[in-house]
C-alpha atoms as an extended CHARMM CRD file, in Angstrom:
* protein
*
        68  EXT
         1         1  UNK       CA            208.1720000000      100.6620000000       20.5100000000  PROA      1               0.0000000000
         2         2  UNK       CA            205.7360000000      100.4230000000       23.6970000000  PROA      2               0.0000000000
         3         3  UNK       CA            206.0450000000       97.9990000000       26.4710000000  PROA      3               0.0000000000
         4         4  UNK       CA            203.3800000000       95.8300000000       27.8170000000  PROA      4               0.0000000000
         5         5  UNK       CA            201.9100000000       97.3970000000       31.2660000000  PROA      5               0.0000000000
         6         6  UNK       CA            202.5380000000       95.9950000000       33.9310000000  PROA      6               0.0000000000
         7         7  UNK       CA            198.9110000000       96.2230000000       36.3200000000  PROA      7               0.0000000000
         8         8  UNK       CA            199.5640000000       96.0340000000       39.8650000000  PROA      8               0.0000000000
         9         9  UNK       CA            196.7120000000       94.3820000000       42.7140000000  PROA      9               0.0000000000
        10        10  UNK       CA            194.2470000000       96.7410000000       43.5270000000  PROA      10              0.0000000000
        11        11  UNK       CA            194.9630000000       98.9050000000       47.0350000000  PROA      11              0.0000000000
        12        12  UNK       CA            192.1600000000       98.9890000000       48.8980000000  PROA      12              0.0000000000
        13        13  UNK       CA            190.8730000000      101.4210000000       51.4450000000  PROA      13              0.0000000000
        14        14  UNK       CA            188.7310000000      101.1110000000       54.0120000000  PROA      14              0.0000000000
        15        15  UNK       CA            187.0800000000      104.2410000000       55.2900000000  PROA      15              0.0000000000
        16        16  UNK       CA            184.2900000000      103.6470000000       58.2970000000  PROA      16              0.0000000000
        17        17  UNK       CA            181.9790000000      106.3120000000       58.4670000000  PROA      17              0.0000000000
        18        18  UNK       CA            180.1070000000      106.1160000000       61.5240000000  PROA      18              0.0000000000
        19        19  UNK       CA            176.2680000000      106.7230000000       61.6240000000  PROA      19              0.0000000000
        20        20  UNK       CA            174.0630000000      106.6660000000       64.6980000000  PROA      20              0.0000000000
        21        21  UNK       CA            170.8480000000      105.3990000000       65.4010000000  PROA      21              0.0000000000
        22        22  UNK       CA            168.9120000000      106.2060000000       68.5400000000  PROA      22              0.0000000000
        23        23  UNK       CA            167.4480000000      103.2590000000       69.5930000000  PROA      23              0.0000000000
        24        24  UNK       CA            164.1900000000      103.4120000000       71.6840000000  PROA      24              0.0000000000
        25        25  UNK       CA            164.2030000000      101.5680000000       74.4970000000  PROA      25              0.0000000000
        26        26  UNK       CA            160.6550000000      101.3330000000       76.2420000000  PROA      26              0.0000000000
        27        27  UNK       CA            160.2520000000      100.8030000000       79.6050000000  PROA      27              0.0000000000
        28        28  UNK       CA            156.3250000000      100.6360000000       80.2790000000  PROA      28              0.0000000000
        29        29  UNK       CA            155.1590000000      100.8520000000       84.3200000000  PROA      29              0.0000000000
        30        30  UNK       CA            152.0230000000      101.4040000000       85.8380000000  PROA      30              0.0000000000
        31        31  UNK       CA            149.5300000000      102.2730000000       89.0920000000  PROA      31              0.0000000000
        32        32  UNK       CA            146.6300000000      100.2600000000       90.0690000000  PROA      32              0.0000000000
        33        33  UNK       CA            145.1530000000      101.6320000000       93.0130000000  PROA      33              0.0000000000
        34        34  UNK       CA            142.7490000000       99.5510000000       94.8660000000  PROA      34              0.0000000000
        35        35  UNK       CA            139.5440000000       99.9220000000       96.8680000000  PROA      35              0.0000000000
        36        36  UNK       CA            139.0480000000       97.8500000000       99.0650000000  PROA      36              0.0000000000
        37        37  UNK       CA            135.9060000000       98.0900000000      100.9070000000  PROA      37              0.0000000000
        38        38  UNK       CA            134.9760000000       96.7300000000      104.1050000000  PROA      38              0.0000000000
        39        39  UNK       CA            131.2060000000       96.1890000000      105.3560000000  PROA      39              0.0000000000
        40        40  UNK       CA            131.1090000000       95.6520000000      108.6770000000  PROA      40              0.0000000000
        41        41  UNK       CA            127.6300000000       93.8890000000      109.2640000000  PROA      41              0.0000000000
        42        42  UNK       CA            126.0220000000       94.3530000000      112.8010000000  PROA      42              0.0000000000
        43        43  UNK       CA            123.2460000000       91.8220000000      113.5600000000  PROA      43              0.0000000000
        44        44  UNK       CA            120.3120000000       93.6130000000      115.8490000000  PROA      44              0.0000000000
        45        45  UNK       CA            117.9120000000       91.0470000000      116.8660000000  PROA      45              0.0000000000
        46        46  UNK       CA            115.1910000000       93.6700000000      119.0960000000  PROA      46              0.0000000000
        47        47  UNK       CA            113.0780000000       92.0570000000      121.1150000000  PROA      47              0.0000000000
        48        48  UNK       CA            109.8580000000       93.1310000000      122.5580000000  PROA      48              0.0000000000
        49        49  UNK       CA            107.8840000000       92.3840000000      125.4790000000  PROA      49              0.0000000000
        50        50  UNK       CA            103.4020000000       91.9840000000      125.3040000000  PROA      50              0.0000000000
        51        51  UNK       CA            101.5900000000       92.1130000000      128.5150000000  PROA      51              0.0000000000
        52        52  UNK       CA             98.2800000000       90.0420000000      127.7990000000  PROA      52              0.0000000000
        53        53  UNK       CA             95.9610000000       90.5800000000      130.7750000000  PROA      53              0.0000000000
        54        54  UNK       CA             92.6890000000       88.1320000000      130.1250000000  PROA      54              0.0000000000
        55        55  UNK       CA             89.5970000000       89.3530000000      131.4040000000  PROA      55              0.0000000000
        56        56  UNK       CA             87.0340000000       87.0300000000      131.6570000000  PROA      56              0.0000000000
        57        57  UNK       CA             83.3820000000       87.7960000000      133.3900000000  PROA      57              0.0000000000
        58        58  UNK       CA             81.0170000000       85.0380000000      134.9340000000  PROA      58              0.0000000000
        59        59  UNK       CA             77.3870000000       85.8250000000      135.2420000000  PROA      59              0.0000000000
        60        60  UNK       CA             75.7580000000       83.5550000000      138.3610000000  PROA      60              0.0000000000
        61        61  UNK       CA             71.8500000000       84.1900000000      138.2370000000  PROA      61              0.0000000000
        62        62  UNK       CA             70.4520000000       83.3920000000      142.3820000000  PROA      62              0.0000000000
        63        63  UNK       CA             66.8920000000       82.6680000000      142.3410000000  PROA      63              0.0000000000
        64        64  UNK       CA             65.2880000000       85.4970000000      144.5200000000  PROA      64              0.0000000000
        65        65  UNK       CA             65.4170000000       83.9570000000      147.9880000000  PROA      65              0.0000000000
        66        66  UNK       CA             61.3260000000       82.9060000000      149.4710000000  PROA      66              0.0000000000
        67        67  UNK       CA             60.6960000000       84.7140000000      152.3940000000  PROA      67              0.0000000000
        68        68  UNK       CA             58.6560000000       82.8720000000      154.7250000000  PROA      68              0.0000000000
């Protein structure tokens, strides 16, 4: 004669498996080269002196003197 089977609770076994993953961390940077141009504006004021001579001619007509 057979007896009823006895069923025990399930035994749980947990096995941890490590799976390494690479997580990229990106830290961007930049270099800015600034060219600063400085314009030095020099102002010159050249001056010219001019001498102007005015010439006038006067013509005087004298009548001939009378001889007596």
